[in-house]
All heavy atoms as TSV, in Angstrom:
chain	resi	resn	atom	element	x	y	z
A	1	MET	N	N	101.696	62.982	148.196
A	1	MET	CA	C	101.120	63.353	146.991
A	1	MET	C	C	100.572	64.875	147.222
A	1	MET	O	O	99.399	65.020	147.146
A	1	MET	CB	C	99.899	62.611	146.599
A	1	MET	CG	C	100.285	61.312	145.986
A	1	MET	SD	S	100.117	61.428	144.236
A	1	MET	CE	C	99.821	59.726	143.857
A	2	GLY	N	N	101.422	65.712	147.710
A	2	GLY	CA	C	101.138	67.063	147.909
A	2	GLY	C	C	101.135	67.936	146.631
A	2	GLY	O	O	101.290	67.490	145.607
A	3	SER	N	N	101.089	69.130	146.819
A	3	SER	CA	C	101.234	70.159	145.688
A	3	SER	C	C	102.613	70.164	145.264
A	3	SER	O	O	103.509	69.960	146.104
A	3	SER	CB	C	100.453	71.407	146.139
A	3	SER	OG	O	101.226	72.034	147.024
A	4	LEU	N	N	102.770	70.910	144.129
A	4	LEU	CA	C	104.181	70.985	143.718
A	4	LEU	C	C	104.754	72.140	144.307
A	4	LEU	O	O	104.115	73.175	144.554
A	4	LEU	CB	C	104.105	71.209	142.046
A	4	LEU	CG	C	103.621	70.020	141.281
A	4	LEU	CD1	C	103.651	70.302	139.843
A	4	LEU	CD2	C	104.463	68.747	141.486
A	5	SER	N	N	106.063	72.105	144.604
A	5	SER	CA	C	106.734	73.094	145.166
A	5	SER	C	C	107.168	74.134	144.200
A	5	SER	O	O	106.984	74.021	142.940
A	5	SER	CB	C	107.914	72.725	145.971
A	5	SER	OG	O	109.019	72.220	144.994
A	6	ILE	N	N	107.650	75.386	144.613
A	6	ILE	CA	C	107.967	76.463	143.772
A	6	ILE	C	C	109.238	75.981	142.790
A	6	ILE	O	O	109.239	76.437	141.542
A	6	ILE	CB	C	108.452	77.691	144.642
A	6	ILE	CG1	C	108.660	78.948	143.720
A	6	ILE	CG2	C	109.783	77.473	145.184
A	6	ILE	CD1	C	107.255	79.381	143.176
A	7	THR	N	N	110.064	75.182	143.098
A	7	THR	CA	C	111.058	74.737	142.334
A	7	THR	C	C	110.607	73.758	141.025
A	7	THR	O	O	111.084	73.985	140.034
A	7	THR	CB	C	112.189	73.794	143.119
A	7	THR	OG1	O	111.488	72.860	143.741
A	7	THR	CG2	C	112.876	74.899	144.145
A	8	HIS	N	N	109.637	73.037	141.397
A	8	HIS	CA	C	108.956	72.313	140.361
A	8	HIS	C	C	108.283	73.223	139.295
A	8	HIS	O	O	108.447	72.957	138.193
A	8	HIS	CB	C	107.835	71.292	140.999
A	8	HIS	CG	C	108.417	70.148	141.711
A	8	HIS	ND1	N	108.410	70.120	143.101
A	8	HIS	CD2	C	109.191	69.148	141.293
A	8	HIS	CE1	C	108.882	69.153	143.490
A	8	HIS	NE2	N	109.408	68.368	142.446
A	9	TRP	N	N	107.608	74.296	139.670
A	9	TRP	CA	C	106.943	75.228	138.815
A	9	TRP	C	C	107.905	75.932	138.026
A	9	TRP	O	O	107.696	76.237	136.775
A	9	TRP	CB	C	106.104	76.194	139.681
A	9	TRP	CG	C	104.787	75.545	140.040
A	9	TRP	CD1	C	104.365	75.225	141.447
A	9	TRP	CD2	C	103.626	74.974	139.200
A	9	TRP	NE1	N	103.296	74.696	141.470
A	9	TRP	CE2	C	102.805	74.492	140.178
A	9	TRP	CE3	C	103.537	74.858	138.019
A	9	TRP	CZ2	C	101.629	73.873	139.717
A	9	TRP	CZ3	C	102.326	74.339	137.492
A	9	TRP	CH2	C	101.390	73.721	138.401
A	10	LEU	N	N	109.220	76.421	138.659
A	10	LEU	CA	C	110.194	77.018	137.994
A	10	LEU	C	C	110.759	76.068	136.821
A	10	LEU	O	O	110.947	76.595	135.663
A	10	LEU	CB	C	111.331	77.496	139.011
A	10	LEU	CG	C	110.952	78.700	139.777
A	10	LEU	CD1	C	111.995	78.988	140.778
A	10	LEU	CD2	C	110.617	79.875	139.041
A	11	ILE	N	N	110.971	74.939	137.194
A	11	ILE	CA	C	111.421	73.936	136.163
A	11	ILE	C	C	110.428	73.759	134.960
A	11	ILE	O	O	110.887	73.754	133.760
A	11	ILE	CB	C	111.763	72.545	136.808
A	11	ILE	CG1	C	113.045	72.683	137.730
A	11	ILE	CG2	C	112.063	71.504	135.778
A	11	ILE	CD1	C	113.139	71.507	138.558
A	12	VAL	N	N	109.168	73.667	135.202
A	12	VAL	CA	C	108.109	73.645	134.243
A	12	VAL	C	C	108.120	74.828	133.420
A	12	VAL	O	O	108.029	74.751	132.209
A	12	VAL	CB	C	106.787	73.412	134.889
A	12	VAL	CG1	C	105.695	73.497	133.851
A	12	VAL	CG2	C	106.800	71.972	135.567
A	13	LEU	N	N	108.303	76.062	133.961
A	13	LEU	CA	C	108.318	77.253	133.360
A	13	LEU	C	C	109.463	77.240	132.351
A	13	LEU	O	O	109.406	77.864	131.223
A	13	LEU	CB	C	108.252	78.482	134.366
A	13	LEU	CG	C	108.193	79.854	133.694
A	13	LEU	CD1	C	107.118	79.982	132.857
A	13	LEU	CD2	C	108.419	80.805	134.803
A	14	VAL	N	N	110.704	76.986	132.838
A	14	VAL	CA	C	111.843	76.969	131.891
A	14	VAL	C	C	111.656	75.998	130.828
A	14	VAL	O	O	111.963	76.378	129.666
A	14	VAL	CB	C	113.145	76.473	132.822
A	14	VAL	CG1	C	114.343	76.293	131.988
A	14	VAL	CG2	C	113.487	77.691	133.856
A	15	ILE	N	N	111.091	74.829	131.113
A	15	ILE	CA	C	110.952	73.821	129.895
A	15	ILE	C	C	109.813	74.316	128.915
A	15	ILE	O	O	110.211	74.278	127.729
A	15	ILE	CB	C	110.460	72.515	130.490
A	15	ILE	CG1	C	111.605	71.907	131.284
A	15	ILE	CG2	C	109.926	71.625	129.379
A	15	ILE	CD1	C	111.158	70.604	132.032
A	16	VAL	N	N	108.803	74.994	129.395
A	16	VAL	CA	C	107.892	75.555	128.447
A	16	VAL	C	C	108.475	76.793	127.628
A	16	VAL	O	O	108.263	76.859	126.365
A	16	VAL	CB	C	106.547	76.123	129.262
A	16	VAL	CG1	C	105.738	77.096	128.401
A	16	VAL	CG2	C	105.828	74.961	129.844
A	17	ALA	N	N	109.306	77.629	128.243
A	17	ALA	CA	C	109.911	78.718	127.574
A	17	ALA	C	C	110.923	78.149	126.451
A	17	ALA	O	O	111.024	78.785	125.416
A	17	ALA	CB	C	110.786	79.454	128.569
A	18	LEU	N	N	111.663	77.039	126.847
A	18	LEU	CA	C	112.440	76.431	125.877
A	18	LEU	C	C	111.761	75.743	124.691
A	18	LEU	O	O	112.223	75.884	123.563
A	18	LEU	CB	C	113.345	75.371	126.568
A	18	LEU	CG	C	114.492	75.936	127.559
A	18	LEU	CD1	C	115.128	74.830	128.132
A	18	LEU	CD2	C	115.471	76.746	126.757
A	19	VAL	N	N	110.658	75.118	124.973
A	19	VAL	CA	C	109.775	74.605	123.898
A	19	VAL	C	C	109.238	75.529	123.059
A	19	VAL	O	O	109.305	75.457	121.789
A	19	VAL	CB	C	108.904	73.508	124.537
A	19	VAL	CG1	C	107.944	72.992	123.445
A	19	VAL	CG2	C	109.624	72.400	125.160
A	20	PHE	N	N	108.485	76.466	123.492
A	20	PHE	CA	C	107.585	77.424	122.714
A	20	PHE	C	C	108.447	78.643	122.270
A	20	PHE	O	O	108.172	79.383	121.431
A	20	PHE	CB	C	106.387	77.693	123.642
A	20	PHE	CG	C	105.513	76.492	123.663
A	20	PHE	CD1	C	105.303	75.937	124.888
A	20	PHE	CD2	C	104.893	75.972	122.397
A	20	PHE	CE1	C	104.425	74.921	124.976
A	20	PHE	CE2	C	104.012	74.918	122.612
A	20	PHE	CZ	C	103.838	74.312	123.835
A	21	GLY	N	N	109.361	79.031	123.229
A	21	GLY	CA	C	110.028	80.347	122.955
A	21	GLY	C	C	109.350	81.493	123.647
A	21	GLY	O	O	108.080	81.423	123.792
A	22	THR	N	N	110.037	82.566	124.028
A	22	THR	CA	C	109.418	83.617	124.784
A	22	THR	C	C	108.504	84.495	123.898
A	22	THR	O	O	107.599	85.037	124.282
A	22	THR	CB	C	110.421	84.563	125.393
A	22	THR	OG1	O	111.434	84.904	124.324
A	22	THR	CG2	C	111.176	83.810	126.488
A	23	LYS	N	N	108.838	84.520	122.533
A	23	LYS	CA	C	108.020	85.421	121.625
A	23	LYS	C	C	106.642	84.738	121.502
A	23	LYS	O	O	105.565	85.436	121.522
A	23	LYS	CB	C	108.628	85.468	120.408
A	23	LYS	CG	C	107.966	86.365	119.344
A	23	LYS	CD	C	108.668	86.669	118.066
A	23	LYS	CE	C	108.024	87.556	117.220
A	23	LYS	NZ	N	108.655	87.729	115.963
A	24	LYS	N	N	106.490	83.462	121.500
A	24	LYS	CA	C	105.077	82.786	121.292
A	24	LYS	C	C	104.349	82.962	122.550
A	24	LYS	O	O	103.248	83.077	122.568
A	24	LYS	CB	C	105.341	81.325	120.906
A	24	LYS	CG	C	105.631	81.019	119.592
A	24	LYS	CD	C	105.301	79.571	119.222
A	24	LYS	CE	C	105.277	79.267	117.681
A	24	LYS	NZ	N	105.232	77.862	117.459
A	25	ILE	N	N	105.074	82.777	123.730
A	25	ILE	CA	C	104.377	82.897	124.947
A	25	ILE	C	C	103.909	84.368	125.230
A	25	ILE	O	O	102.786	84.501	125.663
A	25	ILE	CB	C	105.254	82.432	126.092
A	25	ILE	CG1	C	105.595	80.952	125.964
A	25	ILE	CG2	C	104.599	82.847	127.526
A	25	ILE	CD1	C	106.598	80.510	126.882
A	26	ARG	N	N	104.632	85.252	124.774
A	26	ARG	CA	C	104.201	86.804	124.812
A	26	ARG	C	C	102.992	86.935	123.926
A	26	ARG	O	O	102.033	87.670	124.385
A	26	ARG	CB	C	105.434	87.700	124.453
A	26	ARG	CG	C	105.153	89.136	124.828
A	26	ARG	CD	C	106.409	89.904	124.493
A	26	ARG	NE	N	107.669	89.320	124.604
A	26	ARG	CZ	C	108.585	89.204	123.766
A	26	ARG	NH1	N	108.363	89.689	122.573
A	26	ARG	NH2	N	109.722	88.623	123.938
A	27	ASN	N	N	103.088	86.485	122.737
A	27	ASN	CA	C	101.991	86.748	121.844
A	27	ASN	C	C	100.734	85.967	122.399
A	27	ASN	O	O	99.569	86.582	122.178
A	27	ASN	CB	C	102.333	86.131	120.434
A	27	ASN	CG	C	103.361	86.995	119.794
A	27	ASN	OD1	O	103.484	88.036	119.906
A	27	ASN	ND2	N	103.958	86.428	118.618
A	28	LEU	N	N	100.884	84.723	122.846
A	28	LEU	CA	C	99.711	84.158	123.500
A	28	LEU	C	C	99.114	84.911	124.683
A	28	LEU	O	O	97.966	84.967	124.721
A	28	LEU	CB	C	100.193	82.693	124.096
A	28	LEU	CG	C	99.131	81.844	124.745
A	28	LEU	CD1	C	98.015	81.414	123.730
A	28	LEU	CD2	C	99.742	80.650	125.356
A	29	GLY	N	N	99.948	85.472	125.488
A	29	GLY	CA	C	99.449	86.416	126.507
A	29	GLY	C	C	98.553	87.543	126.102
A	29	GLY	O	O	97.521	87.831	126.559
A	30	SER	N	N	99.170	88.195	125.122
A	30	SER	CA	C	98.489	89.431	124.511
A	30	SER	C	C	97.213	89.003	123.901
A	30	SER	O	O	96.168	89.710	123.906
A	30	SER	CB	C	99.369	90.117	123.571
A	30	SER	OG	O	99.865	89.390	122.529
A	31	ASP	N	N	97.249	87.847	123.147
A	31	ASP	CA	C	96.017	87.446	122.438
A	31	ASP	C	C	94.922	86.906	123.426
A	31	ASP	O	O	93.698	87.199	123.254
A	31	ASP	CB	C	96.270	86.196	121.492
A	31	ASP	CG	C	97.115	86.445	120.254
A	31	ASP	OD1	O	97.236	87.708	119.982
A	31	ASP	OD2	O	97.578	85.569	119.691
A	32	LEU	N	N	95.378	86.430	124.518
A	32	LEU	CA	C	94.307	85.948	125.620
A	32	LEU	C	C	93.835	87.192	126.284
A	32	LEU	O	O	92.611	87.296	126.449
A	32	LEU	CB	C	95.136	84.940	126.533
A	32	LEU	CG	C	94.237	84.531	127.751
A	32	LEU	CD1	C	93.110	83.646	127.163
A	32	LEU	CD2	C	94.960	83.762	128.673
A	33	GLY	N	N	94.606	88.226	126.478
A	33	GLY	CA	C	94.191	89.354	127.095
A	33	GLY	C	C	93.241	90.127	126.229
A	33	GLY	O	O	92.213	90.608	126.657
A	34	GLY	N	N	93.508	90.105	124.970
A	34	GLY	CA	C	92.526	90.850	123.911
A	34	GLY	C	C	91.246	90.081	123.887
A	34	GLY	O	O	90.137	90.672	123.768
A	35	ALA	N	N	91.232	88.748	123.918
A	35	ALA	CA	C	90.013	87.972	123.917
A	35	ALA	C	C	89.191	88.212	125.113
A	35	ALA	O	O	88.012	88.325	125.041
A	35	ALA	CB	C	90.316	86.486	123.736
A	36	ILE	N	N	89.866	88.244	126.295
A	36	ILE	CA	C	89.064	88.583	127.607
A	36	ILE	C	C	88.401	89.885	127.586
A	36	ILE	O	O	87.340	90.201	127.925
A	36	ILE	CB	C	89.981	88.340	128.793
A	36	ILE	CG1	C	90.360	86.862	128.880
A	36	ILE	CG2	C	89.337	88.791	129.977
A	36	ILE	CD1	C	91.405	86.621	129.995
A	37	LYS	N	N	89.209	90.975	127.093
A	37	LYS	CA	C	88.701	92.225	126.945
A	37	LYS	C	C	87.460	92.388	125.949
A	37	LYS	O	O	86.469	92.990	126.305
A	37	LYS	CB	C	89.910	93.217	126.369
A	37	LYS	CG	C	89.403	94.657	126.360
A	37	LYS	CD	C	90.642	95.468	125.860
A	37	LYS	CE	C	90.171	97.027	125.773
A	37	LYS	NZ	N	91.253	97.690	125.362
A	38	GLY	N	N	87.583	91.674	124.852
A	38	GLY	CA	C	86.521	91.546	123.930
A	38	GLY	C	C	85.315	91.004	124.542
A	38	GLY	O	O	84.165	91.451	124.252
A	39	PHE	N	N	85.522	89.838	125.221
A	39	PHE	CA	C	84.337	89.244	125.869
A	39	PHE	C	C	83.724	90.054	126.881
A	39	PHE	O	O	82.438	90.176	126.864
A	39	PHE	CB	C	84.903	87.837	126.611
A	39	PHE	CG	C	83.747	87.187	127.217
A	39	PHE	CD1	C	82.897	86.471	126.581
A	39	PHE	CD2	C	83.693	87.125	128.530
A	39	PHE	CE1	C	81.907	85.705	127.205
A	39	PHE	CE2	C	82.733	86.491	129.336
A	39	PHE	CZ	C	81.893	85.712	128.583
A	40	LYS	N	N	84.495	90.875	127.639
A	40	LYS	CA	C	83.837	91.659	128.705
A	40	LYS	C	C	83.155	92.862	128.020
A	40	LYS	O	O	81.919	93.136	128.469
A	40	LYS	CB	C	84.956	92.268	129.637
A	40	LYS	CG	C	85.418	91.313	130.605
A	40	LYS	CD	C	86.518	92.029	131.443
A	40	LYS	CE	C	87.150	91.068	132.513
A	40	LYS	NZ	N	88.132	91.744	133.385
A	41	GLU	N	N	83.620	93.362	126.892
A	41	GLU	CA	C	82.735	94.374	126.310
A	41	GLU	C	C	81.482	93.900	125.579
A	41	GLU	O	O	80.564	94.571	125.614
A	41	GLU	CB	C	83.741	95.130	125.121
A	41	GLU	CG	C	84.925	95.945	125.708
A	41	GLU	CD	C	85.915	96.396	124.527
A	41	GLU	OE1	O	85.679	96.009	123.361
A	41	GLU	OE2	O	86.837	97.129	124.772
A	42	GLY	N	N	81.680	92.696	125.057
A	42	GLY	CA	C	80.433	92.113	124.460
A	42	GLY	C	C	79.335	91.804	125.542
A	42	GLY	O	O	78.156	92.083	125.370
A	43	MET	N	N	79.816	91.453	126.766
A	43	MET	CA	C	78.886	91.187	127.794
A	43	MET	C	C	78.150	92.455	128.199
A	43	MET	O	O	76.974	92.511	128.524
A	43	MET	CB	C	79.550	90.517	129.004
A	43	MET	CG	C	79.987	89.088	128.698
A	43	MET	SD	S	78.541	87.984	128.235
A	43	MET	CE	C	77.713	88.153	129.882
A	44	GLN	N	N	78.984	93.590	128.293
A	44	GLN	CA	C	78.456	94.874	128.746
A	44	GLN	C	C	77.500	95.375	127.722
A	44	GLN	O	O	76.490	95.977	128.076
A	44	GLN	CB	C	79.573	95.861	128.961
A	44	GLN	CG	C	80.417	95.630	130.128
A	44	GLN	CD	C	81.516	96.546	130.352
A	44	GLN	OE1	O	81.910	97.292	129.443
A	44	GLN	NE2	N	82.292	96.511	131.653
A	45	GLU	N	N	77.829	95.165	126.316
A	45	GLU	CA	C	76.846	95.653	125.243
A	45	GLU	C	C	75.534	94.786	125.387
A	45	GLU	O	O	74.470	95.377	125.090
A	45	GLU	CB	C	77.621	95.511	123.946
A	45	GLU	CG	C	78.677	96.533	123.720
A	45	GLU	CD	C	79.480	96.236	122.384
A	45	GLU	OE1	O	79.059	95.301	121.697
A	45	GLU	OE2	O	80.407	96.922	122.174
A	46	SER	N	N	75.636	93.605	125.502
A	46	SER	CA	C	74.471	92.753	125.669
A	46	SER	C	C	73.621	93.033	126.824
A	46	SER	O	O	72.387	93.047	126.669
A	46	SER	CB	C	74.774	91.182	125.617
A	46	SER	OG	O	75.374	90.854	126.755
A	47	GLU	N	N	74.136	93.333	127.936
A	47	GLU	CA	C	73.467	93.726	129.126
A	47	GLU	C	C	72.731	95.211	128.860
A	47	GLU	O	O	71.643	95.336	129.462
A	47	GLU	CB	C	74.299	93.770	130.357
A	47	GLU	CG	C	74.717	92.391	130.821
A	47	GLU	CD	C	75.657	92.559	131.979
A	47	GLU	OE1	O	76.081	93.650	132.390
A	47	GLU	OE2	O	76.079	91.557	132.494
A	48	ALA	N	N	73.404	95.925	128.188
A	48	ALA	CA	C	72.850	97.342	128.022
A	48	ALA	C	C	71.720	97.230	126.955
A	48	ALA	O	O	70.743	97.952	127.117
A	48	ALA	CB	C	73.941	98.264	127.455
A	49	ALA	N	N	71.920	96.432	125.950
A	49	ALA	CA	C	70.837	96.357	124.812
A	49	ALA	C	C	69.653	95.467	125.256
A	49	ALA	O	O	68.537	95.719	124.663
A	49	ALA	CB	C	71.565	95.675	123.692
A	50	ALA	N	N	69.794	94.591	126.147
A	50	ALA	CA	C	68.781	93.728	126.541
A	50	ALA	C	C	67.697	94.414	127.519
A	50	ALA	O	O	68.105	94.832	128.432
A	50	ALA	CB	C	69.186	92.349	127.182
A	51	PRO	N	N	66.451	94.491	126.996
A	51	PRO	CA	C	65.419	95.048	127.895
A	51	PRO	C	C	65.058	94.178	128.992
A	51	PRO	O	O	65.341	93.137	129.040
A	51	PRO	CB	C	64.203	95.313	126.936
A	51	PRO	CG	C	64.405	94.297	125.918
A	51	PRO	CD	C	65.914	94.075	125.751
A	52	GLU	N	N	64.728	94.777	130.172
A	52	GLU	CA	C	64.419	93.968	131.391
A	52	GLU	C	C	63.136	93.183	131.112
A	52	GLU	O	O	62.244	93.885	130.764
A	52	GLU	CB	C	64.218	94.879	132.561
A	52	GLU	CG	C	65.583	95.632	132.991
A	52	GLU	CD	C	65.335	96.285	134.361
A	52	GLU	OE1	O	64.469	95.970	135.013
A	52	GLU	OE2	O	66.185	97.195	134.619
A	53	ALA	N	N	63.149	91.806	131.161
A	53	ALA	CA	C	62.107	90.951	130.893
A	53	ALA	C	C	61.269	90.870	132.089
A	53	ALA	O	O	61.774	90.856	133.301
A	53	ALA	CB	C	62.591	89.674	130.454
A	54	THR	N	N	60.000	91.101	131.900
A	54	THR	CA	C	59.122	91.082	133.152
A	54	THR	C	C	58.480	89.655	132.907
A	54	THR	O	O	57.634	89.387	132.207
A	54	THR	CB	C	57.978	92.096	133.075
A	54	THR	OG1	O	57.368	92.013	131.810
A	54	THR	CG2	C	58.628	93.505	133.291
A	55	ALA	N	N	58.867	88.830	133.871
A	55	ALA	CA	C	58.257	87.461	133.843
A	55	ALA	C	C	57.067	87.370	134.499
A	55	ALA	O	O	56.783	87.954	135.536
A	55	ALA	CB	C	59.265	86.532	134.510
A	56	GLN	N	N	56.064	86.788	133.843
A	56	GLN	CA	C	54.675	86.658	134.434
A	56	GLN	C	C	54.603	85.237	134.946
A	56	GLN	O	O	54.946	84.201	134.420
A	56	GLN	CB	C	53.602	86.753	133.300
A	56	GLN	CG	C	53.641	88.228	132.738
A	56	GLN	CD	C	52.615	88.270	131.611
A	56	GLN	OE1	O	51.979	87.427	131.364
A	56	GLN	NE2	N	52.463	89.474	131.111
A	57	PRO	N	N	54.056	85.152	136.151
A	57	PRO	CA	C	54.151	83.877	136.854
A	57	PRO	C	C	52.990	82.839	136.014
A	57	PRO	O	O	51.976	83.367	135.552
A	57	PRO	CB	C	53.513	84.112	138.218
A	57	PRO	CG	C	53.028	85.479	138.186
A	57	PRO	CD	C	53.648	86.220	137.109
A	58	VAL	N	N	53.417	81.672	136.092
A	58	VAL	CA	C	52.622	80.625	135.369
A	58	VAL	C	C	51.816	79.862	136.552
A	58	VAL	O	O	52.555	79.231	137.435
A	58	VAL	CB	C	53.350	79.800	134.492
A	58	VAL	CG1	C	52.456	78.663	133.858
A	58	VAL	CG2	C	54.024	80.589	133.369
A	59	SER	N	N	50.569	79.711	136.385
A	59	SER	CA	C	49.816	79.026	137.450
A	59	SER	C	C	49.943	77.649	137.183
A	59	SER	O	O	50.193	77.058	136.024
A	59	SER	CB	C	48.426	79.474	137.562
A	59	SER	OG	O	47.690	79.062	136.369
A	60	ALA	N	N	49.533	76.729	138.124
A	60	ALA	CA	C	49.697	75.258	137.961
A	60	ALA	C	C	48.607	74.734	137.003
A	60	ALA	O	O	48.747	73.672	136.476
A	60	ALA	CB	C	49.649	74.560	139.366
A	61	ASN	N	N	47.501	75.457	136.866
A	61	ASN	CA	C	46.433	75.126	136.022
A	61	ASN	C	C	46.562	75.769	134.755
A	61	ASN	O	O	45.468	75.712	134.032
A	61	ASN	CB	C	45.094	75.418	136.630
A	61	ASN	CG	C	44.905	74.688	138.110
A	61	ASN	OD1	O	45.474	73.663	138.266
A	61	ASN	ND2	N	44.151	75.268	139.018
A	62	ALA	N	N	47.544	76.208	134.320
A	62	ALA	CA	C	47.651	76.944	132.970
A	62	ALA	C	C	47.617	76.054	131.850
A	62	ALA	O	O	48.058	74.814	132.070
A	62	ALA	CB	C	49.091	77.802	132.806
A	63	THR	N	N	46.862	76.285	130.805
A	63	THR	CA	C	46.760	75.443	129.640
A	63	THR	C	C	47.772	76.017	128.479
A	63	THR	O	O	47.861	77.198	128.225
A	63	THR	CB	C	45.426	75.592	129.051
A	63	THR	OG1	O	44.484	75.071	130.034
A	63	THR	CG2	C	45.297	74.585	127.885
A	64	VAL	N	N	48.372	75.020	127.881
A	64	VAL	CA	C	49.393	75.369	126.823
A	64	VAL	C	C	48.876	74.864	125.601
A	64	VAL	O	O	48.356	73.720	125.416
A	64	VAL	CB	C	50.687	74.768	127.079
A	64	VAL	CG1	C	51.627	75.068	125.823
A	64	VAL	CG2	C	51.294	75.215	128.310
A	65	ASP	N	N	48.600	75.861	124.569
A	65	ASP	CA	C	48.012	75.440	123.277
A	65	ASP	C	C	49.296	75.138	122.257
A	65	ASP	O	O	50.230	75.805	122.259
A	65	ASP	CB	C	47.241	76.628	122.710
A	65	ASP	CG	C	45.957	76.846	123.394
A	65	ASP	OD1	O	45.414	75.890	123.942
A	65	ASP	OD2	O	45.517	77.982	123.353
A	66	ALA	N	N	49.131	73.986	121.614
A	66	ALA	CA	C	50.213	73.580	120.733
A	66	ALA	C	C	49.518	72.876	119.593
A	66	ALA	O	O	48.403	72.274	119.644
A	66	ALA	CB	C	51.144	72.689	121.503
A	67	GLN	N	N	50.259	72.843	118.458
A	67	GLN	CA	C	49.882	72.059	117.326
A	67	GLN	C	C	50.885	70.961	117.040
A	67	GLN	O	O	52.100	71.121	117.313
A	67	GLN	CB	C	49.696	72.935	116.015
A	67	GLN	CG	C	48.675	73.834	116.023
A	67	GLN	CD	C	48.592	74.775	114.833
A	67	GLN	OE1	O	49.541	74.704	114.066
A	67	GLN	NE2	N	47.524	75.403	114.483
A	68	THR	N	N	50.498	69.785	116.684
A	68	THR	CA	C	51.388	68.812	116.288
A	68	THR	C	C	51.354	68.536	114.818
A	68	THR	O	O	50.307	68.790	114.175
A	68	THR	CB	C	51.013	67.415	116.923
A	68	THR	OG1	O	49.672	67.073	116.643
A	68	THR	CG2	C	51.175	67.618	118.445
A	69	ARG	N	N	52.325	67.945	114.228
A	69	ARG	CA	C	52.467	67.739	112.881
A	69	ARG	C	C	52.925	66.302	112.680
A	69	ARG	O	O	53.796	65.817	113.466
A	69	ARG	CB	C	53.473	68.669	112.165
A	69	ARG	CG	C	53.060	70.064	112.150
A	69	ARG	CD	C	53.991	70.829	111.310
A	69	ARG	NE	N	53.662	72.255	111.448
A	69	ARG	CZ	C	54.307	73.168	110.708
A	69	ARG	NH1	N	55.416	72.940	109.982
A	69	ARG	NH2	N	54.002	74.436	110.836
A	70	ARG	N	N	52.488	65.634	111.607
A	70	ARG	CA	C	52.866	64.361	111.446
A	70	ARG	C	C	54.165	64.349	110.613
A	70	ARG	O	O	54.266	65.225	109.768
A	70	ARG	CB	C	51.811	63.629	110.545
A	70	ARG	CG	C	50.556	63.186	111.219
A	70	ARG	CD	C	49.562	62.251	110.481
A	70	ARG	NE	N	48.511	61.985	111.326
A	70	ARG	CZ	C	47.367	61.478	110.761
A	70	ARG	NH1	N	47.326	61.227	109.467
A	70	ARG	NH2	N	46.375	61.189	111.528
A	71	PRO	N	N	55.066	63.432	110.774
A	71	PRO	CA	C	56.370	63.509	110.025
A	71	PRO	C	C	56.025	63.189	108.669
A	71	PRO	O	O	55.192	62.349	108.175
A	71	PRO	CB	C	57.186	62.479	110.700
A	71	PRO	CG	C	56.250	61.740	111.686
A	71	PRO	CD	C	54.966	62.393	111.835
A	72	VAL	N	N	56.726	63.913	107.685
A	72	VAL	CA	C	56.482	63.619	106.233
A	72	VAL	C	C	57.320	62.447	105.894
A	72	VAL	O	O	58.464	62.337	106.119
A	72	VAL	CB	C	57.144	64.874	105.456
A	72	VAL	CG1	C	56.949	64.723	103.972
A	72	VAL	CG2	C	56.456	66.143	105.882
A	73	SER	N	N	56.610	61.467	105.332
A	73	SER	CA	C	57.170	60.193	104.996
A	73	SER	C	C	58.123	60.419	103.708
A	73	SER	O	O	57.765	61.148	102.712
A	73	SER	CB	C	56.289	59.091	104.691
A	73	SER	OG	O	55.364	59.428	103.575
A	74	GLN	N	N	59.278	60.006	103.769
A	74	GLN	CA	C	60.206	60.110	102.636
A	74	GLN	C	C	60.156	58.818	101.783
A	74	GLN	O	O	60.207	57.736	102.286
A	74	GLN	CB	C	61.639	60.201	103.174
A	74	GLN	CG	C	61.773	61.439	103.961
A	74	GLN	CD	C	63.288	61.538	104.596
A	74	GLN	OE1	O	64.032	60.579	104.398
A	74	GLN	NE2	N	63.520	62.547	105.243
A	75	GLN	N	N	59.760	59.071	100.360
A	75	GLN	CA	C	59.672	57.997	99.521
A	75	GLN	C	C	60.629	58.077	98.479
A	75	GLN	O	O	61.346	59.009	98.054
A	75	GLN	CB	C	58.262	58.078	98.944
A	75	GLN	CG	C	57.262	57.799	99.889
A	75	GLN	CD	C	55.801	57.847	99.343
A	75	GLN	OE1	O	55.583	58.208	98.199
A	75	GLN	NE2	N	54.712	57.491	100.021
């Protein structure tokens, strides 16, 4: 149960090309490349737009104020 050899991968590639056609595979590759490029640009924009957050340490004895609400009964 080792890894597949190069001949196995070539057979799989030929079968995929016959099933989907080279045009669909080419379009899929360009679409995937465009999506990755857009994702990288979005990440760079979000990093540039996000100000650096200065985290303040929370002590072990810190008190958290909160309010609770009763659920509204549905009638």
